[in-house]
C-alpha positions in Angstrom: -0.1 0.0 0.0 2.8 2.3 0.2 4.3 1.5 -2.4 1.5 2.4 -4.2 1.2 5.9 -2.6 4.3 6.7 -3.5 4.3 5.7 -7.1 1.1 7.7 -7.4 2.9 10.7 -6.1 6.0 10.1 -8.2 3.7 10.1 -11.1 1.7 13.0 -9.9 4.8 15.5 -9.8 5.9 14.2 -12.9 3.1 14.8 -15.6 4.9 16.4 -18.2 3.8 15.1 -21.9 6.8 14.6 -24.4 6.0 16.6 -27.6 7.0 16.0 -31.4 10.4 18.1 -31.3 11.0 16.2 -27.9 10.2 12.7 -29.4 12.8 13.6 -32.1 15.4 14.7 -29.8 14.7 11.7 -27.5 15.2 9.1 -30.3 18.4 11.0 -31.6 20.0 10.8 -28.4 18.9 7.2 -27.6 20.6 6.1 -31.2 23.6 8.5 -30.4 24.1 6.9 -27.2 23.7 3.4 -27.9 25.7 3.2 -30.9 28.5 5.0 -29.2 28.8 2.6 -26.3 28.4 0.0 -28.7 31.8 1.2 -30.9 33.6 2.1 -27.5 32.7 -1.3 -25.9 34.0 -3.1 -29.3 37.1 -1.2 -29.3 37.9 -2.1 -26.1 36.8 -5.8 -26.3 38.9 -6.3 -29.0 42.1 -5.1 -27.5 41.6 -6.8 -24.4 40.3 -9.7 -26.3 37.0 -10.1 -23.7 33.8 -10.5 -24.7 32.9 -9.7 -21.0 34.0 -5.8 -21.5 32.0 -5.4 -24.5 28.9 -6.5 -23.0 30.1 -4.2 -20.1 30.1 -1.2 -22.1 26.9 -2.0 -23.8 24.9 -2.3 -20.6 26.4 0.9 -19.2 25.1 2.4 -22.7 21.7 0.7 -22.5 21.7 1.9 -18.5 22.3 5.3 -19.5 20.3 5.8 -22.6 17.0 4.4 -20.6 17.7 7.3 -17.8 18.0 9.8 -20.3 15.1 8.6 -22.7 13.0 6.4 -20.7 11.4 9.5 -18.0 9.7 12.2 -19.3 12.3 15.2 -18.7 11.0 18.8 -18.6 13.4 19.2 -21.7 11.4 17.1 -23.9 8.9 19.5 -24.1 9.9 22.9 -25.1 7.3 23.0 -28.1 4.4 22.0 -26.9 1.5 21.3 -29.3 -1.1 24.5 -29.4 -4.4 23.0 -29.7 -7.5 25.2 -30.8 -10.7 26.1 -28.9 -13.6 23.9 -30.0 -15.4 27.0 -30.7 -13.0 28.1 -33.3 -12.3 24.7 -34.6 -16.1 24.6 -35.2 -16.9 28.1 -36.6 -14.1 27.6 -39.2 -14.9 23.9 -40.2 -15.6 23.4 -43.6 -18.9 21.3 -43.2 -22.0 23.6 -43.3 -24.1 21.2 -41.1 -21.6 21.6 -38.1 -21.2 25.2 -39.3 -24.9 26.0 -38.7 -25.2 24.1 -35.3 -22.2 25.8 -33.8 -23.7 29.2 -34.7 -26.9 28.4 -33.0 -24.5 27.4 -29.5 -23.1 30.4 -30.0 -26.3 32.5 -30.1 -27.9 30.9 -27.2 
């Protein structure tokens, strides 16, 4: 029960929503981190002739990229999507029936 309340409090504090530019940045960071640590791990494993060393570097890269990319950090939401108002969207609709209904609602 205590774990449930702590989890709820954590998610209540971290309620950011990643925008489209943030998704692009997150994907690029993930690819860059994984590729970098894979190459470094391969080179380190080659010189030490150790598969274990290569897998350690890959695991460290995976852990770091997960810590950077999995949470919804605030810097992933620098360009939030601006949604239109419902009244404005209905008034500018190309469908005459929905425009007439919107006009009646605005008059009422």
